[in-house]
VODRENTOR-837554 format. One record per residue (C-alpha): x, y, z; residue in three letters. Coordinates in steps of 0.25 Angstrom, whole numbers, padded with zeros to 4 digits, always signed. Example, Ala and Ser with C-alpha at 12.3 -4.5 7.8 and 13.67 -1.06 7.14 Angstrom:
+0049-0018+0031ALA +0055-0004+0029SER 
end
This chain:
+0256+0756+0311UNK +0259+0746+0300UNK +0269+0737+0310UNK +0258+0740+0323UNK +0248+0734+0313UNK +0255+0722+0310UNK +0260+0720+0324UNK +0245+0721+0330UNK +0243+0710+0318UNK +0252+0701+0321UNK +0248+0699+0336UNK +0234+0696+0332UNK +0239+0685+0323UNK +0247+0678+0335UNK +0235+0679+0344UNK +0227+0672+0334UNK +0224+0656+0334UNK +0236+0653+0324UNK +0245+0664+0330UNK +0255+0653+0334UNK +0261+0652+0320UNK +0263+0668+0321UNK +0269+0667+0335UNK +0279+0657+0330UNK +0284+0665+0318UNK +0286+0678+0326UNK +0296+0670+0335UNK +0302+0662+0324UNK +0304+0676+0317UNK +0310+0684+0330UNK +0318+0671+0331UNK +0324+0673+0319UNK +0327+0687+0319UNK +0335+0685+0333UNK +0343+0674+0327UNK +0347+0683+0314UNK +0350+0695+0324UNK +0360+0688+0333UNK +0367+0682+0321UNK +0368+0695+0315UNK +0374+0704+0327UNK +0381+0692+0336UNK +0396+0692+0336UNK +0403+0680+0329UNK +0409+0676+0341UNK +0395+0671+0347UNK +0391+0665+0335UNK +0381+0653+0335UNK +0390+0646+0325UNK +0403+0648+0333UNK +0410+0632+0335UNK +0420+0627+0344UNK +0435+0625+0342UNK +0436+0616+0354UNK +0427+0606+0363UNK +0437+0607+0376UNK +0429+0614+0384UNK +0416+0604+0383UNK +0416+0591+0392UNK +0416+0579+0382UNK +0404+0571+0386UNK +0407+0557+0391UNK +0400+0543+0389UNK +0396+0537+0401UNK +0405+0525+0401UNK +0417+0535+0398UNK +0412+0544+0411UNK +0413+0532+0419UNK +0426+0527+0414UNK +0433+0541+0416UNK +0427+0545+0429UNK +0420+0535+0438UNK +0408+0539+0447UNK +0407+0536+0461UNK +0406+0523+0468UNK +0390+0520+0468UNK +0385+0517+0482UNK +0379+0504+0483UNK +0368+0504+0493UNK +0370+0493+0503UNK +0363+0480+0501UNK +0363+0470+0514UNK +0359+0479+0523UNK +0348+0473+0533UNK +0336+0480+0530UNK +0338+0475+0516UNK +0338+0460+0521UNK +0324+0462+0527UNK +0317+0468+0514UNK +0309+0460+0504UNK +0312+0458+0490UNK +0319+0472+0486UNK +0323+0478+0473UNK +0336+0487+0471UNK +0337+0499+0476UNK +0342+0509+0466UNK +0346+0523+0470UNK +0349+0535+0461UNK +0355+0546+0467UNK +0356+0559+0456UNK +0371+0561+0458UNK +0376+0547+0462UNK +0386+0544+0452UNK +0390+0529+0453UNK +0406+0524+0453UNK +0408+0511+0448UNK +0420+0503+0457UNK +0429+0493+0452UNK +0433+0481+0461UNK +0443+0487+0471UNK +0432+0500+0473UNK +0441+0509+0466UNK +0438+0518+0453UNK +0442+0511+0441UNK +0444+0516+0427UNK +0435+0507+0418UNK +0446+0508+0408UNK +0455+0499+0416UNK +0458+0484+0414UNK +0450+0474+0423UNK +0451+0474+0437UNK +0448+0462+0446UNK +0443+0466+0459UNK +0448+0454+0467UNK +0464+0459+0464UNK +0462+0472+0457UNK +0471+0467+0446UNK +0471+0472+0432UNK +0472+0461+0423UNK +0477+0463+0409UNK +0469+0465+0397UNK +0474+0451+0391UNK +0468+0445+0403UNK +0453+0449+0405UNK +0450+0459+0394UNK +0440+0454+0383UNK +0436+0459+0371UNK +0422+0458+0374UNK +0424+0472+0380UNK +0427+0477+0365UNK +0415+0472+0360UNK +0401+0467+0362UNK +0398+0453+0360UNK +0400+0451+0346UNK +0389+0440+0344UNK +0378+0449+0348UNK +0381+0460+0338UNK +0379+0449+0327UNK +0366+0445+0333UNK +0354+0451+0327UNK +0345+0459+0337UNK +0333+0452+0339UNK +0319+0459+0345UNK +0313+0459+0360UNK +0301+0449+0361UNK +0293+0452+0372UNK +0281+0442+0377UNK +0269+0449+0377UNK +0264+0440+0389UNK +0277+0442+0398UNK +0282+0455+0393UNK +0297+0451+0393UNK +0308+0448+0383UNK +0309+0435+0374UNK +0322+0427+0373UNK +0333+0432+0362UNK +0323+0442+0353UNK +0325+0456+0359UNK +0332+0465+0352UNK +0345+0467+0359UNK +0344+0483+0361UNK +0359+0485+0365UNK +0370+0487+0353UNK +0385+0485+0353UNK +0391+0493+0366UNK +0403+0495+0359UNK +0399+0499+0346UNK +0385+0505+0346UNK +0378+0516+0355UNK +0365+0512+0362UNK +0353+0518+0355UNK +0347+0530+0361UNK +0333+0529+0361UNK +0322+0520+0359UNK +0307+0520+0358UNK +0297+0510+0364UNK +0298+0497+0356UNK +0287+0492+0346UNK +0282+0477+0348UNK +0278+0468+0336UNK +0270+0457+0341UNK +0271+0442+0337UNK +0258+0436+0339UNK +0261+0422+0338UNK +0273+0422+0348UNK +0266+0433+0357UNK +0278+0441+0357UNK +0281+0456+0355UNK +0294+0460+0348UNK +0302+0473+0352UNK +0305+0480+0337UNK +0305+0495+0343UNK +0316+0504+0344UNK +0327+0503+0356UNK +0325+0510+0370UNK +0334+0521+0376UNK +0344+0512+0382UNK +0349+0516+0397UNK +0359+0512+0408UNK +0357+0498+0412UNK +0361+0501+0427UNK +0358+0514+0432UNK +0370+0520+0437UNK +0367+0528+0448UNK +0359+0517+0455UNK +0362+0511+0470UNK +0357+0496+0474UNK +0354+0490+0486UNK +0348+0475+0486UNK +0340+0466+0494UNK +0338+0452+0495UNK +0326+0445+0488UNK +0316+0441+0497UNK +0309+0431+0487UNK +0301+0418+0491UNK +0313+0409+0483UNK +0324+0417+0491UNK +0337+0413+0487UNK +0332+0406+0476UNK +0325+0417+0469UNK +0321+0415+0454UNK +0314+0429+0450UNK +0307+0425+0438UNK +0303+0410+0442UNK +0300+0413+0457UNK +0287+0417+0461UNK +0288+0428+0473UNK +0273+0430+0476UNK +0270+0429+0491UNK +0258+0422+0487UNK +0264+0411+0479UNK +0266+0397+0486UNK +0281+0393+0489UNK +0280+0380+0481UNK +0274+0390+0468UNK +0286+0399+0469UNK +0290+0397+0453UNK +0283+0402+0443UNK +0277+0395+0432UNK +0284+0403+0421UNK +0295+0413+0422UNK +0290+0425+0428UNK +0298+0437+0433UNK +0296+0448+0442UNK +0294+0462+0434UNK +0306+0468+0438UNK +0318+0459+0442UNK +0321+0457+0456UNK +0331+0466+0463UNK +0335+0459+0474UNK +0344+0448+0478UNK +0342+0434+0479UNK +0348+0430+0494UNK +0357+0418+0496UNK +0352+0404+0502UNK +0348+0408+0516UNK +0359+0397+0523UNK +0370+0403+0516UNK +0376+0401+0502UNK +0390+0398+0497UNK +0397+0396+0485UNK +0393+0386+0476UNK +0400+0372+0475UNK +0411+0372+0462UNK +0408+0364+0449UNK +0410+0353+0449UNK +0409+0349+0463UNK +0393+0356+0462UNK +0389+0344+0454UNK +0390+0336+0466UNK +0386+0346+0477UNK +0381+0359+0480UNK +0378+0368+0492UNK +0364+0366+0497UNK +0362+0380+0503UNK +0365+0387+0489UNK +0353+0379+0483UNK +0345+0378+0496UNK +0329+0377+0493UNK +0318+0372+0502UNK +0315+0360+0494UNK +0329+0356+0490UNK +0333+0349+0503UNK +0320+0340+0503UNK +0323+0337+0487UNK +0336+0332+0490UNK +0330+0322+0501UNK +0323+0314+0489UNK +0335+0313+0479UNK +0347+0307+0477UNK +0354+0315+0467UNK +0354+0327+0478UNK +0357+0327+0492UNK +0358+0337+0503UNK +0372+0333+0510UNK +0374+0344+0519UNK +0376+0358+0514UNK +0377+0351+0500UNK +0367+0346+0489UNK +0376+0333+0484UNK +0373+0327+0470UNK +0378+0313+0471UNK +0384+0310+0457UNK +0375+0301+0448UNK +0363+0302+0457UNK +0351+0308+0450UNK +0336+0309+0448UNK +0339+0296+0438UNK +0341+0284+0446UNK +0353+0277+0441UNK +0361+0290+0440UNK +0361+0302+0431UNK +0372+0297+0423UNK +0365+0283+0421UNK +0352+0292+0416UNK +0362+0301+0406UNK +0367+0289+0400UNK +0354+0280+0398UNK +0350+0292+0390UNK +0361+0292+0381UNK +0359+0276+0379UNK +0344+0279+0375UNK +0350+0289+0365UNK +0364+0289+0362UNK +0363+0300+0353UNK +0361+0308+0366UNK +0377+0310+0368UNK +0378+0318+0381UNK +0389+0329+0381UNK +0391+0326+0365UNK +0377+0327+0356UNK +0370+0332+0369UNK +0376+0344+0375UNK +0363+0353+0380UNK +0353+0346+0389UNK +0341+0355+0395UNK +0337+0347+0408UNK +0323+0352+0410UNK +0318+0352+0426UNK +0329+0352+0435UNK +0330+0339+0443UNK +0343+0332+0444UNK +0354+0340+0440UNK +0364+0327+0440UNK +0357+0326+0426UNK +0365+0339+0421UNK +0377+0336+0429UNK +0379+0321+0423UNK +0376+0328+0409UNK +0387+0338+0412UNK +0397+0329+0413UNK +0393+0323+0399UNK +0396+0338+0394UNK +0381+0340+0393UNK +0376+0355+0398UNK +0363+0353+0405UNK +0353+0365+0407UNK +0343+0362+0419UNK +0331+0369+0418UNK +0324+0371+0430UNK +0310+0372+0431UNK +0302+0383+0440UNK +0296+0372+0447UNK +0306+0366+0454UNK +0306+0370+0468UNK +0318+0362+0472UNK +0328+0372+0464UNK +0335+0360+0457UNK +0339+0369+0446UNK +0347+0378+0457UNK +0352+0365+0462UNK +0358+0362+0447UNK +0364+0376+0447UNK +0371+0375+0459UNK +0377+0363+0454UNK +0381+0370+0440UNK +0372+0364+0431UNK +0366+0373+0422UNK +0350+0376+0425UNK +0340+0386+0422UNK +0326+0388+0429UNK +0315+0391+0420UNK +0299+0388+0420UNK +0295+0378+0409UNK +0282+0379+0406UNK +0276+0390+0397UNK +0287+0396+0391UNK +0299+0393+0383UNK +0312+0389+0390UNK +0323+0401+0389UNK +0332+0392+0379UNK +0332+0392+0362UNK +0327+0380+0353UNK +0334+0368+0350UNK +0347+0369+0360UNK +0345+0359+0369UNK +0350+0345+0364UNK +0344+0338+0375UNK +0331+0340+0385UNK +0330+0332+0396UNK +0320+0330+0407UNK +0321+0319+0419UNK +0310+0319+0428UNK +0307+0335+0426UNK +0291+0331+0426UNK +0287+0340+0416UNK +0274+0336+0409UNK +0279+0338+0394UNK +0266+0333+0389UNK +0257+0343+0394UNK +0252+0357+0389UNK +0253+0351+0375UNK +0268+0348+0377UNK +0273+0363+0379UNK +0284+0360+0387UNK +0291+0350+0377UNK +0287+0360+0367UNK +0298+0369+0373UNK +0307+0357+0376UNK +0307+0356+0361UNK +0309+0369+0357UNK +0322+0370+0365UNK +0327+0355+0362UNK +0338+0353+0350UNK +0332+0347+0338UNK +0335+0332+0339UNK +0337+0335+0355UNK +0333+0326+0365UNK +0323+0326+0376UNK +0325+0317+0388UNK +0314+0314+0397UNK +0314+0306+0408UNK +0304+0302+0419UNK +0300+0291+0429UNK +0284+0290+0428UNK +0277+0293+0416UNK +0262+0291+0415UNK +0256+0284+0401UNK +0249+0298+0399UNK +0262+0306+0401UNK +0269+0295+0391UNK +0257+0297+0381UNK +0258+0312+0381UNK +0273+0313+0379UNK +0273+0303+0368UNK +0263+0312+0361UNK +0270+0325+0366UNK +0283+0320+0359UNK +0277+0315+0347UNK +0270+0330+0343UNK +0283+0335+0344UNK +0291+0325+0336UNK +0300+0321+0347UNK +0305+0306+0345UNK +0307+0298+0358UNK +0322+0292+0356UNK +0322+0283+0368UNK +0313+0280+0380UNK +0317+0271+0391UNK +0316+0268+0406UNK +0328+0267+0414UNK +0329+0255+0424UNK +0338+0263+0432UNK +0334+0278+0432UNK +0319+0273+0431UNK +0317+0286+0422UNK +0310+0284+0407UNK +0318+0291+0399UNK +0313+0297+0385UNK +0322+0304+0376UNK +0316+0311+0365UNK +0322+0319+0352UNK +0317+0330+0345UNK +0317+0331+0330UNK +0327+0336+0323UNK +0318+0342+0310UNK +0304+0345+0308UNK +0301+0334+0300UNK +0294+0327+0312UNK +0287+0338+0315UNK +0280+0338+0300UNK +0276+0323+0301UNK +0268+0325+0315UNK +0253+0323+0311UNK +0248+0332+0321UNK +0256+0346+0321UNK +0254+0347+0336UNK +0262+0355+0341UNK +0264+0364+0329UNK +0278+0370+0324UNK +0280+0384+0329UNK +0278+0394+0319UNK +0291+0397+0312UNK +0292+0413+0317UNK +0291+0406+0331UNK +0305+0408+0339UNK +0308+0396+0346UNK +0320+0403+0352UNK +0311+0413+0360UNK +0310+0409+0373UNK +0309+0421+0383UNK +0295+0421+0389UNK +0291+0413+0376UNK +0279+0403+0379UNK +0282+0388+0375UNK +0274+0387+0360UNK +0267+0375+0357UNK +0274+0372+0344UNK +0286+0365+0339UNK +0298+0374+0335UNK +0302+0369+0321UNK +0315+0363+0322UNK +0327+0369+0312UNK +0330+0363+0299UNK +0340+0371+0292UNK +0352+0373+0295UNK +0354+0386+0298UNK +0344+0384+0309UNK +0349+0381+0324UNK +0344+0367+0327UNK +0347+0359+0315UNK +0360+0352+0319UNK +0364+0346+0332UNK +0375+0353+0340UNK +0390+0348+0339UNK +0394+0340+0350UNK +0399+0346+0363UNK +0408+0353+0365UNK +0411+0355+0349UNK +0398+0363+0349UNK +0402+0373+0358UNK +0412+0378+0346UNK +0404+0374+0335UNK +0393+0381+0327UNK +0381+0377+0319UNK +0378+0380+0305UNK +0366+0390+0310UNK +0374+0398+0318UNK +0376+0409+0308UNK +0386+0418+0316UNK +0397+0408+0320UNK +0407+0419+0320UNK +0399+0426+0332UNK +0399+0414+0341UNK +0415+0410+0339UNK +0418+0426+0341UNK +0409+0425+0354UNK +0415+0411+0359UNK +0429+0416+0356UNK +0426+0430+0363UNK +0422+0423+0376UNK +0432+0415+0377UNK +0444+0425+0376UNK +0435+0432+0387UNK +0434+0420+0396UNK +0446+0414+0394UNK +0456+0428+0396UNK +0445+0435+0406UNK +0436+0427+0413UNK +0444+0415+0418UNK +0455+0421+0421UNK +0452+0436+0422UNK +0439+0438+0430UNK +0442+0431+0445UNK +0432+0421+0443UNK +0435+0409+0451UNK +0429+0399+0437UNK +0430+0387+0448UNK +0417+0392+0454UNK +0410+0395+0441UNK +0399+0385+0436UNK +0386+0392+0432UNK +0389+0403+0422UNK +0378+0412+0414UNK +0381+0420+0402UNK +0370+0431+0405UNK +0372+0436+0390UNK +0377+0425+0381UNK +0378+0426+0367UNK +0384+0413+0359UNK +0388+0406+0372UNK +0403+0411+0370UNK +0405+0414+0386UNK +0400+0400+0389UNK +0408+0394+0379UNK +0420+0399+0385UNK +0418+0394+0399UNK +0415+0379+0394UNK +0429+0376+0398UNK +0424+0379+0413UNK +0415+0371+0420UNK +0404+0381+0419UNK +0389+0381+0412UNK +0385+0394+0406UNK +0371+0399+0405UNK +0371+0408+0392UNK +0360+0418+0394UNK +0355+0424+0381UNK +0346+0436+0384UNK +0334+0437+0379UNK +0336+0451+0371UNK +0349+0447+0365UNK +0350+0439+0351UNK +0347+0424+0352UNK +0360+0417+0354UNK +0356+0407+0365UNK +0355+0395+0352UNK +0368+0397+0349UNK +0373+0395+0364UNK +0365+0382+0365UNK +0372+0377+0351UNK +0385+0378+0357UNK +0381+0368+0369UNK +0379+0380+0379UNK +0366+0383+0388UNK +0359+0396+0390UNK +0345+0403+0389UNK +0337+0416+0387UNK +0336+0427+0397UNK +0330+0440+0399UNK +0340+0446+0410UNK +0328+0457+0414UNK +0324+0444+0422UNK +0329+0434+0430UNK +0336+0422+0426UNK +0331+0407+0428UNK +0341+0403+0438UNK +0342+0402+0453UNK +0350+0413+0463UNK +0365+0409+0463UNK +0366+0400+0451UNK +0377+0405+0442UNK +0392+0408+0445UNK +0394+0418+0434UNK +0387+0426+0426UNK +0392+0432+0413UNK +0386+0446+0407UNK +0391+0451+0394UNK +0385+0463+0390UNK +0372+0459+0397UNK +0368+0472+0403UNK +0371+0481+0391UNK +0361+0472+0384UNK +0349+0474+0393UNK +0348+0489+0392UNK +0335+0494+0392UNK +0329+0479+0394UNK +0328+0476+0408UNK +0320+0487+0417UNK +0332+0483+0430UNK +0343+0479+0424UNK +0350+0478+0438UNK +0341+0465+0439UNK +0351+0458+0430UNK +0361+0460+0440UNK +0353+0457+0451UNK +0349+0443+0443UNK +0364+0442+0442UNK +0365+0442+0457UNK +0353+0432+0458UNK +0360+0420+0449UNK +0375+0423+0451UNK +0381+0414+0463UNK +0387+0422+0475UNK +0401+0421+0471UNK +0398+0421+0458UNK +0403+0431+0445UNK +0397+0439+0436UNK +0405+0445+0423UNK +0398+0457+0417UNK +0403+0462+0404UNK +0397+0475+0400UNK +0397+0491+0397UNK +0404+0500+0408UNK +0390+0508+0408UNK +0384+0494+0413UNK +0396+0488+0420UNK +0398+0501+0430UNK +0383+0501+0437UNK +0384+0486+0436UNK +0396+0486+0445UNK +0388+0495+0454UNK +0375+0484+0455UNK +0385+0471+0458UNK +0391+0480+0469UNK +0378+0482+0475UNK +0376+0467+0474UNK +0389+0464+0481UNK +0396+0457+0469UNK +0410+0459+0470UNK +0416+0465+0456UNK +0429+0457+0454UNK +0432+0463+0440UNK +0429+0475+0431UNK +0435+0479+0417UNK +0431+0489+0408UNK +0436+0491+0392UNK +0430+0503+0385UNK +0414+0503+0389UNK +0413+0488+0392UNK +0416+0481+0405UNK +0417+0469+0413UNK +0413+0466+0427UNK +0416+0453+0434UNK +0408+0452+0448UNK +0408+0442+0459UNK +0394+0439+0467UNK +0396+0439+0482UNK +0389+0431+0495UNK +0384+0444+0501UNK +0370+0443+0503UNK +0364+0434+0514UNK 
end
């Protein structure tokens, strides 16, 4: 009875509101009893504490890269992309299909399965080359320069919602030494009220694969109003806009990168004229534009002659010839010693590219800034001729260049109202001009009001006018100004307008950063960049200033790329370098790759990604040119303007940044000329699906090479599209 009474009392307690605790206690007690009985009566052979003496019967897990190397999956099926139905459709996106059990197989250039551990194979003759000829040290280590650079934080413009140049923390680590972070929570932000910017300071996100390894691709031609000259972040494609207003006033990119392919000019396209003959003539159909033909009828420096656009020697917008114009500038200011004291020139407003051509003969590298309102597309003509040029709006935002880098800035009849809007555009020129640098302004007709406004503006920013002369031959009024070399002049101003920028203002932050109505202070300490004028060219390429603290890294980067280019790129890739003039390094660090190409007749656009450490000032200090860019967006250039693209671990540094990384490959296809080359170096987990994408674009894979988990692809774009 006592036991029965206790059980009844326990049941009543369980039914009470607080009976849950009693229930849990009962379950726990029963569980302990069960474990005690099991351990007491079970035989030792089935003990929970027994151990294995061997793991031979268990399959060892294989990493993703190792699995691909040991057993390559079946070949990927690429959807046909030249079907007749695709030609009639509008602007399309890439079609991606993901069958559940469709495992891809990466092909080698000969179409057979390859062991990615084997040495380099050239597609042209399937010849295996020895390591002493093509193997480079970079497959054994990541870029040394990046490892020693300080990680920065991402800055996002709260109005545009995009990243800012050179200030975002690089999410990747050394691919050979460290593992990727496993997970990452949402980022936290701190706001800079003065700059209107938000800074990422949060934890890191989980990094997935860059490319979908099970995707199928089929492509359509872009059906856009600018047709074969389509620049996605500059051209307006709204159907309601008039043709004469088809350019944005500011850089404005589509929400998602275009996934269509830019067609060739309607009358066909042919291989560009080789350098240096291209200085004198180019194929008209390669740069065909509705207004270009009528433009040539009014100019003497460019003429339409049959199928060519010709550029008579010494003919120019400047009467008396461009050589007379350049020499007269040097006579006015002898310190302007072209090619020695002056190496880097920015030519604002692309008009007559003969200016770039004539300075190139004097070892001066001129970067032409093609403006958005150039409806004749003269920047495209300059690029086709083989001159450095970039297209960018110039209105309210900073240009994508560091501060204090250009030796001289030239504006020859560019029709820019420098004195308007408080001189904002001239303040931007002041930012990028080197202390002690020269601003050359030439025009034919200036009103008295414009003269007075310019005098007041120049006095307010303390620029000295060194010479003012109206040349009788050219009929051009040429004015040469010089930026001050110290802050002393700023302190002597009666009116502190424009004011000096705040000390926490970063003069090198440019990506979607508005032009500030202030003057950046001029560096004064010897450890600051800009206090000394660089050495004469070509010594400045190999000598480094006092402010550069990591000289050893720059020297190592230079030696590293010189060895690779000499032993591999020049002789091991099968590239015909006589057809290469315009080169882009899509992820430059210290300009070592560009320095290695100096002996060749090429120029290199060094692109420093906005999320990478800011090394672009070092590149300019060496006498080379470059720009900031976010590869999640389209680059500021015309289609078919580069002969060779170099991407060293670019894609592995873009994990979790771009919504559609395949859009970067589409952009490479847009800016590369048919017959042009791409050298891509990265991890095998990226190169495997990337090779599939390139084949879907009808690129020919000329060479593949792999060592451990790193590899190289050398591919050539074909001329298949119509």
